[in-house]
C-alpha positions in Angstrom: 42.6 -0.7 -31.1 41.6 0.0 -27.5 39.8 -2.7 -25.6 36.5 -1.8 -24.1 36.1 -3.4 -20.7 32.9 -1.6 -19.7 29.8 -3.6 -19.2 26.6 -3.0 -21.2 24.2 -0.6 -19.6 21.7 -3.3 -18.9 24.1 -5.1 -16.6 24.8 -2.0 -14.6 21.4 -1.8 -13.0 21.5 -1.3 -9.3 19.2 -3.9 -7.7 17.7 -3.5 -4.4 18.0 -5.9 -1.5 15.5 -7.2 1.0 16.8 -9.1 3.9 15.1 -10.7 6.8 16.5 -9.7 10.2 14.0 -11.4 12.5 10.6 -13.2 12.3 8.5 -13.5 15.4 5.0 -13.8 16.8 4.1 -10.4 18.2 0.7 -11.3 19.6 -1.5 -14.4 19.6 -5.0 -14.9 21.0 -7.3 -17.9 20.9 -10.8 -18.0 22.3 -13.3 -20.9 22.3 -16.1 -19.5 24.4 -18.6 -22.2 23.9 -16.5 -25.2 24.9 -17.0 -27.9 25.9 -20.6 -27.8 24.5 -19.5 -27.3 20.8 -17.4 -30.5 21.0 -20.7 -32.5 21.4 -22.4 -30.9 18.4 -22.4 -31.6 14.7 -20.9 -28.4 13.3 -21.3 -26.8 9.9 -19.6 -23.5 10.8 -18.9 -20.4 8.7 -15.3 -19.2 8.6 -14.4 -15.5 8.2 -10.8 -14.5 7.7 -9.4 -11.0 7.7 -5.9 -9.7 7.0 -4.2 -6.4 7.6 -0.7 -5.1 7.7 1.1 -2.4 9.7 4.6 -1.0 9.1 6.9 0.8 11.4 10.2 2.4 10.5 12.9 1.3 12.9 15.8 3.1 11.4 17.5 3.7 8.2 16.5 1.0 5.8 15.0 -1.1 8.6 11.3 -1.8 9.0 9.0 -3.9 11.2 6.0 -5.3 9.2 3.2 -6.9 11.2 0.7 -9.2 9.4 -2.5 -9.5 11.4 -4.7 -12.4 10.7 -8.1 -12.9 12.3 -10.0 -16.1 11.9 -13.6 -16.3 13.2 -15.4 -19.6 13.1 -19.1 -19.4 13.9 -22.0 -21.9 14.2 -25.1 -19.8 13.5 -24.4 -16.7 15.6 -22.3 -18.4 18.2 -18.5 -18.2 18.1 -16.9 -21.6 17.9 -13.5 -20.1 18.1 -11.6 -16.9 17.3 -7.9 -16.7 16.5 -6.0 -13.4 16.2 -2.4 -13.7 15.3 0.1 -10.9 14.6 3.1 -12.3 12.8 5.9 -9.8 12.6 9.2 -9.4 10.9 12.1 -7.0 10.8 13.3 -6.3 7.3 16.3 -4.4 6.0 15.4 -2.9 2.6 17.8 -0.8 0.6 18.7 0.0 -3.0 15.2 0.4 -4.2 13.7 3.7 -5.5 11.7 5.3 -2.7 8.5 5.2 -4.7 8.8 1.3 -4.7 9.1 1.0 -0.9 5.4 1.1 -0.1 4.7 -1.7 -2.5 7.6 -3.8 -1.1 6.4 -3.3 2.4 2.8 -4.2 1.5 3.5 -7.2 -0.7 6.9 -8.8 -0.4 7.1 -8.7 3.4 3.6 -10.1 4.0 4.3 -12.8 1.5 7.3 -13.8 3.6 5.3 -13.6 6.9 2.2 -15.4 5.7 3.4 -19.0 5.9 4.6 -18.4 9.5 1.2 -17.0 10.4 -0.6 -19.9 8.7 1.4 -22.3 10.8 0.8 -20.5 14.1 -2.9 -20.4 13.4 -3.1 -24.1 12.4 -1.2 -25.2 15.5 -3.2 -23.1 18.0 -6.6 -24.3 16.5 -5.4 -27.9 16.7 -4.2 -27.5 20.3 -7.6 -25.9 21.1 -9.2 -29.3 20.2 -10.6 -28.4 16.8 -9.8 -29.8 13.3 -6.8 -28.3 11.6 -7.5 -25.2 9.6 -5.3 -24.5 6.6 -5.4 -20.9 5.2 -5.4 -20.6 1.5 -2.5 -18.6 -0.1 -3.1 -14.9 -0.3 -2.1 -12.7 -3.3 -0.8 -9.7 -1.5 0.1 -8.0 -4.8 -3.6 -8.1 -5.8 -4.7 -6.9 -2.3 -2.3 -4.0 -2.6 -3.5 -3.1 -6.2 -7.1 -3.2 -5.0 -6.3 -0.9 -2.0 -4.5 1.6 -4.4 -7.5 1.5 -6.7 -9.9 2.1 -3.7 -7.8 5.0 -2.5 -7.7 6.6 -5.9 -11.5 6.3 -6.3 -12.0 7.8 -2.9 -9.7 10.7 -3.8 -11.5 11.3 -7.1 -14.8 11.3 -5.3 -13.6 13.9 -2.8 -12.1 16.0 -5.7 -15.5 16.0 -7.6 -17.5 17.2 -4.5 
């Protein structure tokens, strides 16, 4: 009887690999236009937070992903402070089917970058003399799914006109 040394098909899956090459702050801006006056006021500000991502192909299997986070804190219509941070990373991604690449770049990479961006924003706000701001976690998978849904609806609307 011959011995079968082959692995079961389930164990022969080729799995992709995502590796971090570099993480860095690409751009950082902090503005507090109404200081020092706002330091003497009792504040009950509104906070607006916006996220976006941008991807650049650097070479074969290598990508730069930039997570932009803008935090605007206002008292009535006056800006208390504004922070714009672009946290970037260079990622090597290989072994995945090409149709999975956009989702990886829009979800996995921003998930890696977000804690770094949160720390940069928290530190710069504190150094600006304001109470620490801690950004809540973001579900980039859900953000990506909503963006795909929005695009599909826009395409369907164009197709029906």
